[in-house]
Residue frames relative to the residue before (quaternion, step in Angstrom):
aa qw qx qy qz dx dy dz
M 1.0000 0.0000 0.0000 0.0000 0.00 0.00 0.00
A 0.1110 0.7927 -0.5860 0.1266 3.52 -0.67 1.16
I 0.4607 -0.6244 0.5569 0.2964 3.59 -1.23 0.72
K 0.0309 -0.8272 0.5607 -0.0212 3.62 -0.59 1.01
L 0.1731 -0.7330 0.6508 0.0962 3.60 -0.99 0.94
S 0.0654 0.8056 -0.5826 0.0854 3.61 -0.71 1.14
K 0.4607 -0.6716 0.5136 0.2701 3.51 -1.21 0.62
K 0.2731 -0.7760 0.5544 0.1255 3.58 -0.82 1.11
S 0.7504 -0.1838 0.1432 0.6185 3.51 1.03 -0.82
D 0.7409 -0.3607 0.2713 0.4973 3.65 -1.23 -0.10
G 0.8636 0.1173 -0.1013 0.4797 3.58 -0.61 1.14
V 0.6963 0.4078 -0.2264 0.5455 3.54 1.32 -0.14
F 0.0782 -0.7989 0.5919 -0.0727 3.50 -0.74 1.29
E 0.2175 -0.7662 0.5919 0.1237 3.61 -1.21 0.65
L 0.1497 -0.7679 0.6195 0.0643 3.50 -1.00 0.82
D 0.1602 -0.8064 0.5650 0.0695 3.60 -0.37 1.18
C 0.0150 0.8093 -0.5831 0.0697 3.68 -0.40 1.22
K 0.3141 0.7714 -0.5177 0.1956 3.63 1.18 0.32
G 0.7790 0.3214 -0.2562 0.4735 3.59 -1.05 0.87
Y 0.6567 0.4866 -0.3212 0.4784 3.54 1.25 0.02
A 0.3096 -0.7462 0.5609 0.1808 3.64 -1.05 0.75
C 0.6993 -0.4251 0.3849 0.4268 3.57 -1.28 0.05
P 0.6212 -0.1631 -0.7655 -0.0395 1.60 -1.91 1.54
H 0.3584 0.8024 -0.4429 0.1773 3.59 1.30 -0.11
P 0.6903 0.4798 -0.3393 0.4221 3.72 0.70 -0.77
Q 0.6630 0.4763 -0.3175 0.4824 3.60 0.93 -0.73
L 0.6031 0.5533 -0.3432 0.4608 3.70 1.04 -0.79
Y 0.7170 0.4276 -0.2526 0.4892 3.55 0.74 -1.13
T 0.5858 0.5733 -0.3779 0.4306 3.63 1.01 -0.51
L 0.6630 0.5044 -0.2694 0.4831 3.55 0.92 -1.11
K 0.6659 0.4968 -0.3047 0.4657 3.63 0.93 -0.95
S 0.6540 0.4938 -0.3229 0.4735 3.59 0.90 -0.81
L 0.6407 0.5279 -0.3372 0.4439 3.63 0.82 -0.88
E 0.6060 0.5629 -0.3605 0.4312 3.63 1.07 -0.70
K 0.6756 0.5201 -0.2750 0.4443 3.64 1.07 -0.76
L 0.6701 0.5326 -0.2892 0.4285 3.54 1.17 -0.66
Q 0.4775 -0.6448 0.5088 0.3120 3.57 -1.25 0.46
P 0.6663 -0.5065 0.3873 0.3866 3.55 -1.36 0.46
G 0.7706 0.2944 -0.2641 0.4997 3.61 -0.83 1.03
H 0.5567 0.6026 -0.4020 0.4066 3.56 1.17 -0.21
I 0.3652 -0.7227 0.5555 0.1889 3.60 -1.17 0.59
L 0.0946 -0.7557 0.6451 0.0619 3.54 -1.08 0.82
E 0.2041 -0.7493 0.6254 0.0752 3.58 -0.90 1.16
V 0.0908 -0.7793 0.6175 0.0561 3.63 -0.43 1.08
V 0.0744 -0.7780 0.6230 0.0323 3.61 -0.90 1.08
Y 0.0927 0.8015 -0.5681 0.1622 3.49 -0.76 1.17
D 0.3122 -0.7849 0.5095 0.1641 3.59 -1.16 0.45
N 0.5749 0.5910 -0.3559 0.4399 3.51 1.36 0.30
A 0.4012 -0.7716 0.4417 0.2203 3.52 -0.19 1.38
S 0.6334 0.5463 -0.3442 0.4265 3.72 0.90 -0.60
S 0.6271 0.5546 -0.3451 0.4245 3.49 1.18 -0.53
V 0.4635 0.6879 -0.4436 0.3392 3.66 1.15 -0.33
E 0.7301 0.4230 -0.1905 0.5018 3.52 0.79 -1.21
S 0.6763 0.5148 -0.2980 0.4345 3.65 0.86 -0.85
I 0.6381 0.4902 -0.3161 0.5026 3.62 1.06 -0.88
S 0.6829 0.4834 -0.3302 0.4370 3.66 0.70 -0.96
T 0.6263 0.5251 -0.3354 0.4686 3.66 0.95 -0.80
A 0.6966 0.5102 -0.2821 0.4180 3.52 0.66 -1.14
V 0.7288 0.4619 -0.2694 0.4277 3.55 0.76 -1.06
T 0.6656 0.4966 -0.3014 0.4685 3.64 1.12 -0.78
K 0.5989 0.5357 -0.3705 0.4659 3.58 1.18 -0.44
K 0.6862 0.4577 -0.2669 0.4983 3.59 1.20 -0.53
G 0.6123 -0.6244 0.3271 0.3581 3.54 1.30 0.16
Y 0.5028 0.6206 -0.4291 0.4218 3.59 1.43 0.15
K 0.4168 -0.7242 0.5094 0.2056 3.51 -1.37 0.55
I 0.3159 -0.7077 0.6006 0.1964 3.54 -0.86 0.99
I 0.2545 -0.7813 0.5569 0.1208 3.55 -0.80 1.07
E 0.8045 -0.1023 0.1540 0.5644 3.43 0.97 -1.06
N 0.0850 -0.7459 0.6557 0.0808 3.56 -1.20 0.62
T 0.0043 0.8058 -0.5856 0.0878 3.60 -0.60 1.22
K 0.1760 -0.7347 0.6280 0.1867 3.49 -1.40 0.09
E 0.0526 0.7943 -0.6002 0.0779 3.56 -0.77 1.03
S 0.8666 -0.0360 -0.0033 0.4976 3.57 -0.95 0.99
G 0.7552 -0.4213 0.2147 0.4539 3.55 0.91 0.79
N 0.6373 0.4983 -0.2915 0.5106 3.45 1.47 -0.06
Y 0.2815 -0.7270 0.5915 0.2061 3.55 -1.11 0.56
I 0.1644 -0.7584 0.6295 0.0393 3.62 -1.12 0.85
T 0.0201 -0.7553 0.6550 0.0043 3.53 -0.97 1.00
K 0.1529 -0.7852 0.5945 0.0809 3.55 -0.71 1.08
I 0.0825 -0.8149 0.5731 -0.0272 3.47 -0.74 1.19
E 0.2060 -0.7282 0.6357 0.1522 3.58 -1.11 0.69
K 0.3446 -0.7369 0.5470 0.1977 3.42 -1.02 0.99
């Protein structure tokens, strides 16, 4: 089980944090956003419900924009614009 950052398309990246509990998803989300260029989109996929609020809070404090929070097939997806 490893957290993986992968490119989905031009300017869109996915961070797979399934199986990890707080604070790992939000920490890796912030580290991944540091690697991206302004305007790029990061889709964070995770299965820990408590991470929804902590990821949203952490990224907005850093000045990033939450585009969308959704739940699909038991996984949460937060889309963030750098």
